[in-house]
C-alpha positions as CSV (number, residue, x, y, z in Angstrom):
1,M,0.0,0.0,-0.1
2,D,1.4,3.5,-1.0
3,K,1.8,6.4,1.5
4,K,-1.3,8.1,0.1
5,S,-3.5,5.0,0.7
6,K,-2.3,4.3,4.3
7,K,-3.0,8.0,4.9
8,M,-6.4,7.7,3.8
9,V,-6.8,4.5,6.0
10,Y,-5.4,6.4,8.9
11,E,-7.9,9.1,8.5
12,K,-10.9,6.7,8.2
13,Q,-9.4,4.7,11.4
14,A,-9.1,8.3,13.3
15,E,-13.0,8.8,12.3
16,I,-14.2,5.7,13.9
17,L,-12.2,6.4,16.9
18,K,-13.6,9.8,17.3
19,A,-17.1,8.3,16.7
20,L,-16.6,6.3,19.6
21,A,-14.8,9.0,21.8
22,H,-18.1,9.9,23.7
23,P,-19.4,8.3,26.8
24,V,-23.0,8.0,25.6
25,R,-21.9,6.4,22.6
26,V,-19.9,3.9,24.5
27,S,-22.8,3.2,26.5
28,I,-25.1,2.8,23.5
29,L,-22.6,0.3,22.2
30,D,-22.8,-1.5,25.4
31,F,-26.3,-1.7,25.3
32,L,-26.7,-3.2,22.0
33,K,-24.2,-5.9,22.4
34,D,-27.1,-8.2,23.6
35,G,-29.1,-7.4,20.3
36,E,-31.3,-4.7,18.5
37,Q,-33.0,-2.1,20.3
38,C,-35.5,0.7,19.4
39,V,-34.3,4.3,20.1
40,C,-36.7,4.7,22.8
41,D,-35.2,1.8,24.9
42,I,-31.5,3.3,24.0
43,A,-32.6,6.5,25.5
44,E,-33.9,5.3,28.7
45,F,-30.9,3.1,28.9
46,V,-28.7,6.0,28.6
47,G,-30.6,8.4,30.3
48,S,-31.2,11.0,27.5
49,E,-33.7,12.4,25.6
50,R,-34.4,10.8,22.3
51,S,-33.3,13.7,20.1
52,N,-29.9,13.6,21.5
53,V,-29.5,9.7,21.3
54,S,-30.8,10.1,18.0
55,K,-27.8,12.2,17.0
56,H,-25.3,10.0,18.7
57,L,-26.9,7.1,16.7
58,S,-26.7,8.8,13.6
59,I,-22.8,9.5,14.1
60,L,-22.3,5.7,15.0
61,V,-24.3,4.5,11.7
62,S,-22.6,6.9,9.5
63,C,-19.2,5.6,10.4
64,G,-20.3,1.9,9.8
65,I,-20.6,0.7,13.5
66,L,-24.2,0.5,13.7
67,E,-27.2,-0.1,11.4
68,C,-30.8,0.6,11.7
69,R,-34.0,-0.5,10.1
70,K,-37.5,0.9,10.5
71,E,-40.1,-1.3,12.1
72,G,-43.6,0.6,12.1
73,L,-43.1,3.9,13.8
74,N,-40.0,2.6,15.4
75,M,-36.3,2.7,14.2
76,I,-34.3,-0.4,15.4
77,Y,-30.6,-0.4,15.7
78,S,-27.8,-3.0,16.1
79,L,-24.4,-3.6,16.2
80,K,-23.0,-3.8,12.3
81,A,-19.4,-4.1,13.4
82,K,-19.6,-6.7,16.3
83,C,-15.7,-7.0,16.4
84,I,-16.0,-3.3,18.0
85,L,-16.5,-5.0,21.3
86,G,-13.2,-6.9,21.2
87,F,-11.8,-3.2,21.0
88,F,-13.7,-2.2,24.4
89,D,-12.2,-5.5,26.0
90,C,-8.8,-4.3,25.1
91,I,-9.6,-0.9,26.5
92,T,-10.7,-2.2,29.5
93,T,-7.6,-4.7,29.9
94,C,-5.6,-1.3,29.7
95,L,-7.5,0.2,32.4
96,K,-6.9,-2.8,34.8
97,Q,-3.2,-2.5,33.8
98,Q,-3.2,1.2,34.8
99,A,-4.9,0.7,37.9
100,N,-2.5,-2.1,39.1
101,E,0.2,0.0,38.2
102,N,-1.3,2.8,40.3
103,I,-1.7,0.5,43.3
104,K,1.9,-0.7,43.1
105,L,2.8,3.0,42.8
106,L,0.9,4.0,45.9
107,K,2.1,0.7,48.0
108,A,5.7,2.3,47.4
109,I,4.9,5.5,48.9
């Protein structure tokens, strides 16, 4: 892959990371890990207004992490890129490692 193509890939990867960089969006993905949900249930889970949640959902759909379909009057959302859950497992591992390092540091004081 040439430098220009690599740069384009890096930019697209950064767009996905930016889409993930919000606590509400992270909680939406956590909620959807068990299956599809309507926007009303997602809004209740994250404790936010539907209009605000819809904005977050549109960001996640536009970058390809989620997909949606209409069912009657409801919009139903689901994980399109389920592999993203592995990324969150990795982040949790990093947090645990940091916590252990901080505990060791505090014990040394």
